[in-house]
N, CA, C and O atoms as a printed pandas DataFrame, in Angstrom:
     atom_number atom_name residue_name chain_id  residue_number  x_coord  y_coord  z_coord
0              1         N          MET        A               1    0.730   -1.168    0.009
1              2        CA          MET        A               1    0.080   -0.131    0.103
2              3         C          MET        A               1    0.842    1.117    0.100
3              4         O          MET        A               1    0.359    2.032   -0.567
4              5         N          ARG        A               2    2.005    1.344    0.757
5              6        CA          ARG        A               2    2.925    2.344    0.935
6              7         C          ARG        A               2    3.518    2.590   -0.419
7              8         O          ARG        A               2    3.627    3.724   -0.886
8              9         N          ARG        A               3    3.831    1.699   -0.926
9             10        CA          ARG        A               3    4.558    1.759   -2.211
10            11         C          ARG        A               3    3.620    2.329   -3.410
11            12         O          ARG        A               3    3.951    3.290   -4.104
12            13         N          ALA        A               4    2.689    1.776   -3.527
13            14        CA          ALA        A               4    1.534    2.466   -4.487
14            15         C          ALA        A               4    1.265    3.813   -4.117
15            16         O          ALA        A               4    0.934    4.562   -5.036
16            17         N          LEU        A               5    1.337    4.279   -2.976
17            18        CA          LEU        A               5    0.943    5.630   -2.514
18            19         C          LEU        A               5    2.046    6.646   -3.096
19            20         O          LEU        A               5    1.842    7.724   -3.654
20            21         N          LEU        A               6    3.443    5.924   -2.780
21            22        CA          LEU        A               6    4.646    6.808   -3.343
22            23         C          LEU        A               6    4.659    6.802   -4.758
23            24         O          LEU        A               6    5.169    7.762   -5.335
24            25         N          THR        A               7    4.093    5.703   -5.513
25            26        CA          THR        A               7    4.247    5.867   -6.991
26            27         C          THR        A               7    3.295    6.943   -7.596
27            28         O          THR        A               7    3.483    7.735   -8.519
28            29         N          VAL        A               8    2.302    6.747   -6.857
29            30        CA          VAL        A               8    1.056    7.936   -7.130
30            31         C          VAL        A               8    1.515    9.277   -7.004
31            32         O          VAL        A               8    1.279   10.152   -7.837
32            33         N          PHE        A               9    2.282    9.463   -5.787
33            34        CA          PHE        A               9    2.762   10.947   -5.586
34            35         C          PHE        A               9    3.730   11.053   -6.564
35            36         O          PHE        A               9    3.811   12.155   -7.106
36            37         N          GLY        A              10    4.525   10.136   -6.946
37            38        CA          GLY        A              10    5.716   10.383   -8.022
38            39         C          GLY        A              10    5.138   10.796   -9.069
39            40         O          GLY        A              10    5.507   11.872   -9.540
40            41         N          LEU        A              11    4.064   10.035   -9.716
41            42        CA          LEU        A              11    3.445   10.487  -11.062
42            43         C          LEU        A              11    2.859   11.890  -11.287
43            44         O          LEU        A              11    2.839   12.564  -12.317
44            45         N          VAL        A              12    2.250   12.235   -9.697
45            46        CA          VAL        A              12    1.663   13.678   -9.683
46            47         C          VAL        A              12    2.755   14.673   -9.688
47            48         O          VAL        A              12    2.607   15.796  -10.170
48            49         N          GLY        A              13    3.789   14.281   -9.180
49            50        CA          GLY        A              13    4.966   15.213   -9.144
50            51         C          GLY        A              13    5.548   15.429  -10.658
51            52         O          GLY        A              13    5.821   16.534  -11.126
52            53         N          VAL        A              14    5.691   14.197  -11.332
53            54        CA          VAL        A              14    6.281   14.418  -12.516
54            55         C          VAL        A              14    5.429   15.246  -13.409
55            56         O          VAL        A              14    5.960   16.060  -14.165
56            57         N          MET        A              15    4.182   15.094  -13.370
57            58        CA          MET        A              15    3.128   15.659  -14.175
58            59         C          MET        A              15    3.125   17.293  -13.867
59            60         O          MET        A              15    2.924   18.131  -14.746
60            61         N          ALA        A              16    3.351   17.568  -12.630
61            62        CA          ALA        A              16    3.395   18.943  -12.090
62            63         C          ALA        A              16    4.790   19.624  -12.643
63            64         O          ALA        A              16    4.813   20.806  -12.986
64            65         N          VAL        A              17    5.751   18.919  -12.690
65            66        CA          VAL        A              17    6.986   19.517  -13.412
66            67         C          VAL        A              17    6.657   19.554  -14.808
67            68         O          VAL        A              17    7.040   20.556  -15.412
68            69         N          VAL        A              18    5.969   18.596  -15.512
69            70        CA          VAL        A              18    5.995   18.882  -16.954
70            71         C          VAL        A              18    5.051   19.928  -17.182
71            72         O          VAL        A              18    5.283   20.637  -18.162
72            73         N          ALA        A              19    3.927   20.213  -16.424
73            74        CA          ALA        A              19    3.159   21.555  -16.572
74            75         C          ALA        A              19    3.840   22.637  -16.427
75            76         O          ALA        A              19    3.714   23.569  -17.222
76            77         N          ALA        A              20    4.673   22.680  -15.381
77            78        CA          ALA        A              20    5.497   23.855  -15.046
78            79         C          ALA        A              20    6.352   24.233  -16.175
79            80         O          ALA        A              20    6.403   25.376  -16.629
80            81         N          VAL        A              21    7.024   23.228  -16.613
81            82        CA          VAL        A              21    8.308   23.584  -17.726
82            83         C          VAL        A              21    7.315   23.921  -19.107
83            84         O          VAL        A              21    7.718   24.760  -19.913
84            85         N          SER        A              22    6.228   23.342  -19.290
85            86        CA          SER        A              22    5.550   23.686  -20.547
86            87         C          SER        A              22    5.079   25.196  -20.380
87            88         O          SER        A              22    5.130   25.968  -21.337
88            89         N          SER        A              23    4.583   25.616  -19.032
89            90        CA          SER        A              23    4.152   26.891  -18.974
90            91         C          SER        A              23    5.101   27.933  -19.143
91            92         O          SER        A              23    4.880   29.031  -19.656
92            93         N          VAL        A              24    6.266   27.479  -18.636
93            94        CA          VAL        A              24    7.510   28.524  -18.790
94            95         C          VAL        A              24    7.714   28.618  -20.149
95            96         O          VAL        A              24    7.740   29.744  -20.646
96            97         N          TRP        A              25    7.890   27.475  -20.963
97            98        CA          TRP        A              25    8.208   27.333  -22.315
98            99         C          TRP        A              25    7.206   28.248  -23.174
99           100         O          TRP        A              25    7.600   29.001  -24.065
100          101         N          LEU        A              26    6.017   28.110  -22.841
101          102        CA          LEU        A              26    4.924   28.998  -23.479
102          103         C          LEU        A              26    5.002   30.510  -23.129
103          104         O          LEU        A              26    4.652   31.311  -23.996
104          105         N          VAL        A              27    5.389   30.909  -22.052
105          106        CA          VAL        A              27    5.504   32.281  -21.790
106          107         C          VAL        A              27    6.827   32.855  -22.349
107          108         O          VAL        A              27    6.960   34.072  -22.476
108          109         N          VAL        A              28    7.852   31.944  -22.700
109          110        CA          VAL        A              28    9.097   32.444  -23.415
110          111         C          VAL        A              28    8.629   32.494  -24.792
111          112         O          VAL        A              28    8.744   33.559  -25.398
112          113         N          GLN        A              29    8.143   31.532  -25.336
113          114        CA          GLN        A              29    7.957   31.252  -26.826
114          115         C          GLN        A              29    6.821   32.365  -27.437
115          116         O          GLN        A              29    6.967   33.022  -28.468
116          117         N          GLU        A              30    5.706   32.395  -26.565
117          118        CA          GLU        A              30    4.554   33.090  -26.998
118          119         C          GLU        A              30    3.958   34.233  -26.013
119          120         O          GLU        A              30    2.775   34.182  -25.675
120          121         N          PRO        A              31    4.735   35.167  -25.608
121          122        CA          PRO        A              31    4.407   36.235  -24.658
122          123         C          PRO        A              31    3.242   36.967  -25.023
123          124         O          PRO        A              31    2.515   37.395  -24.127
124          125         N          VAL        A              32    2.941   37.188  -26.335
125          126        CA          VAL        A              32    1.599   38.054  -26.640
126          127         C          VAL        A              32    0.590   37.183  -26.559
127          128         O          VAL        A              32   -0.453   37.643  -26.093
128          129         N          MET        A              33    0.594   36.004  -26.891
129          130        CA          MET        A              33   -0.645   34.854  -26.695
130          131         C          MET        A              33   -0.803   34.897  -25.323
131          132         O          MET        A              33   -1.956   35.092  -24.937
132          133         N          VAL        A              34    0.077   34.761  -24.468
133          134        CA          VAL        A              34   -0.048   34.564  -22.959
134          135         C          VAL        A              34   -0.569   35.828  -22.364
135          136         O          VAL        A              34   -1.388   35.717  -21.452
136          137         N          ALA        A              35   -0.268   36.807  -22.689
137          138        CA          ALA        A              35   -0.719   38.172  -22.167
138          139         C          ALA        A              35   -2.099   38.545  -22.708
139          140         O          ALA        A              35   -2.876   39.222  -22.034
140          141         N          ASP        A              36   -2.381   38.122  -23.862
141          142        CA          ASP        A              36   -3.861   38.403  -24.436
142          143         C          ASP        A              36   -4.752   37.275  -23.749
143          144         O          ASP        A              36   -5.932   37.530  -23.509
144          145         N          ALA        A              37   -4.287   36.206  -23.472
145          146        CA          ALA        A              37   -5.199   35.146  -22.760
146          147         C          ALA        A              37   -5.389   35.577  -21.322
147          148         O          ALA        A              37   -6.434   35.225  -20.774
148          149         N          VAL        A              38   -4.641   36.188  -20.744
149          150        CA          VAL        A              38   -4.500   36.487  -19.301
150          151         C          VAL        A              38   -5.680   37.791  -19.194
151          152         O          VAL        A              38   -6.617   37.911  -18.406
152          153         N          SER        A              39   -5.225   38.702  -20.323
153          154        CA          SER        A              39   -6.085   39.733  -19.832
154          155         C          SER        A              39   -7.612   39.709  -20.330
155          156         O          SER        A              39   -8.413   40.533  -19.887
156          157         N          SER        A              40   -7.973   38.761  -21.240
157          158        CA          SER        A              40   -9.263   38.233  -21.825
158          159         C          SER        A              40   -9.751   37.383  -20.724
159          160         O          SER        A              40  -10.920   37.490  -20.352
160          161         N          GLY        A              41   -9.107   36.719  -20.290
161          162        CA          GLY        A              41   -9.574   35.641  -19.425
162          163         C          GLY        A              41   -9.978   34.147  -20.049
163          164         O          GLY        A              41  -10.593   33.275  -19.435
164          165         N          GLN        A              42   -9.524   34.070  -21.303
165          166        CA          GLN        A              42  -10.020   33.110  -22.131
166          167         C          GLN        A              42   -8.477   32.099  -22.180
167          168         O          GLN        A              42   -7.442   32.457  -22.742
168          169         N          TYR        A              43   -8.649   30.996  -21.554
169          170        CA          TYR        A              43   -7.354   30.187  -21.475
170          171         C          TYR        A              43   -7.332   28.901  -22.495
171          172         O          TYR        A              43   -6.413   28.083  -22.474
172          173         N          ARG        A              44   -8.323   28.827  -23.288
173          174        CA          ARG        A              44   -8.430   27.650  -24.234
174          175         C          ARG        A              44   -7.344   27.648  -25.049
175          176         O          ARG        A              44   -6.787   26.561  -25.206
176          177         N          PRO        A              45   -6.850   28.724  -25.679
177          178        CA          PRO        A              45   -5.793   28.765  -26.578
178          179         C          PRO        A              45   -4.535   28.242  -26.032
179          180         O          PRO        A              45   -3.766   27.525  -26.673
180          181         N          LEU        A              46   -4.337   28.671  -24.692
181          182        CA          LEU        A              46   -2.966   28.340  -24.000
182          183         C          LEU        A              46   -3.209   26.530  -23.742
183          184         O          LEU        A              46   -2.344   25.674  -23.931
184          185         N          LEU        A              47   -4.352   26.337  -23.360
185          186        CA          LEU        A              47   -4.375   24.990  -23.044
186          187         C          LEU        A              47   -4.213   23.912  -24.316
187          188         O          LEU        A              47   -3.743   22.775  -24.273
188          189         N          ALA        A              48   -4.678   24.540  -25.303
189          190        CA          ALA        A              48   -4.586   23.849  -26.491
190          191         C          ALA        A              48   -3.111   23.590  -26.997
191          192         O          ALA        A              48   -2.685   22.570  -27.539
192          193         N          VAL        A              49   -2.416   24.780  -26.685
193          194        CA          VAL        A              49   -0.789   24.603  -26.977
194          195         C          VAL        A              49   -0.150   23.779  -26.061
195          196         O          VAL        A              49    0.646   22.902  -26.397
196          197         N          LEU        A              50   -0.499   24.052  -24.797
197          198        CA          LEU        A              50    0.153   23.115  -23.795
198          199         C          LEU        A              50   -0.224   21.622  -23.997
199          200         O          LEU        A              50    0.700   20.826  -23.830
200          201         N          THR        A              51   -1.316   21.171  -24.297
201          202        CA          THR        A              51   -1.333   19.905  -24.410
202          203         C          THR        A              51   -0.794   19.159  -25.556
203          204         O          THR        A              51   -0.414   17.988  -25.578
204          205         N          GLN        A              52   -0.827   20.212  -26.709
205          206        CA          GLN        A              52    0.114   19.586  -27.887
206          207         C          GLN        A              52    1.689   19.502  -27.460
207          208         O          GLN        A              52    2.444   18.578  -27.760
208          209         N          GLN        A              53    1.955   20.421  -26.856
209          210        CA          GLN        A              53    3.402   20.213  -26.411
210          211         C          GLN        A              53    3.714   19.067  -25.340
211          212         O          GLN        A              53    4.835   18.571  -25.234
212          213         N          VAL        A              54    2.707   18.724  -24.620
213          214        CA          VAL        A              54    2.953   17.576  -23.771
214          215         C          VAL        A              54    2.833   16.453  -24.467
215          216         O          VAL        A              54    3.684   15.585  -24.272
216          217         N          GLY        A              55    1.779   16.209  -25.416
217          218        CA          GLY        A              55    1.686   15.243  -26.365
218          219         C          GLY        A              55    3.068   15.032  -27.130
219          220         O          GLY        A              55    3.565   13.913  -27.252
220          221         N          GLN        A              56    3.514   15.921  -27.519
221          222        CA          GLN        A              56    4.839   15.824  -28.497
222          223         C          GLN        A              56    5.967   15.202  -27.498
223          224         O          GLN        A              56    6.741   14.316  -27.861
224          225         N          LEU        A              57    5.965   15.767  -26.214
225          226        CA          LEU        A              57    6.754   15.223  -25.302
226          227         C          LEU        A              57    6.672   13.701  -24.953
227          228         O          LEU        A              57    7.627   12.929  -25.033
228          229         N          CYS        A              58    5.520   13.401  -24.590
229          230        CA          CYS        A              58    5.208   11.987  -24.605
230          231         C          CYS        A              58    5.519   11.088  -25.596
231          232         O          CYS        A              58    5.988    9.982  -25.328
232          233         N          ARG        A              59    5.246   11.555  -27.000
233          234        CA          ARG        A              59    5.698   10.719  -28.154
234          235         C          ARG        A              59    7.320   10.647  -28.277
235          236         O          ARG        A              59    7.891    9.648  -28.715
236          237         N          ALA        A              60    7.916   11.680  -27.892
237          238        CA          ALA        A              60    9.463   11.629  -27.887
238          239         C          ALA        A              60   10.001   10.609  -26.770
239          240         O          ALA        A              60   10.966    9.870  -26.965
240          241         N          LEU        A              61    9.302   10.653  -25.636
241          242        CA          LEU        A              61    9.674    9.702  -24.484
242          243         C          LEU        A              61    9.436    8.445  -24.969
243          244         O          LEU        A              61   10.374    7.657  -24.840
244          245         N          VAL        A              62    8.295    7.984  -25.566
245          246        CA          VAL        A              62    7.949    6.731  -26.011
246          247         C          VAL        A              62    8.978    6.296  -26.990
247          248         O          VAL        A              62    9.517    5.201  -26.833
248          249         N          THR        A              63    9.279    7.022  -27.933
249          250        CA          THR        A              63   10.142    6.632  -28.947
250          251         C          THR        A              63   11.723    6.547  -28.303
251          252         O          THR        A              63   12.473    5.762  -28.884
252          253         N          LEU        A              64   12.118    7.085  -27.477
253          254        CA          LEU        A              64   13.229    6.959  -26.537
254          255         C          LEU        A              64   13.400    5.554  -26.026
255          256         O          LEU        A              64   14.383    4.825  -26.155
256          257         N          LEU        A              65   12.065    5.272  -25.319
257          258        CA          LEU        A              65   12.021    3.893  -24.532
258          259         C          LEU        A              65   11.942    2.866  -25.582
259          260         O          LEU        A              65   11.894    1.674  -25.277
């Protein structure tokens, strides 16, 4: 039970790190889009780009493995 709990916490941690790195990448690469999304309150374009980048990252990891 304890091992499974640590595994879940580890997966959540890895997902949080991926989301944080993707967010920083988005701010650096597309600052105007981020500023527009924050000022208008519509985050769908940001989420679309973030999910696309996370998908590409997962595909790259699967290819490496």
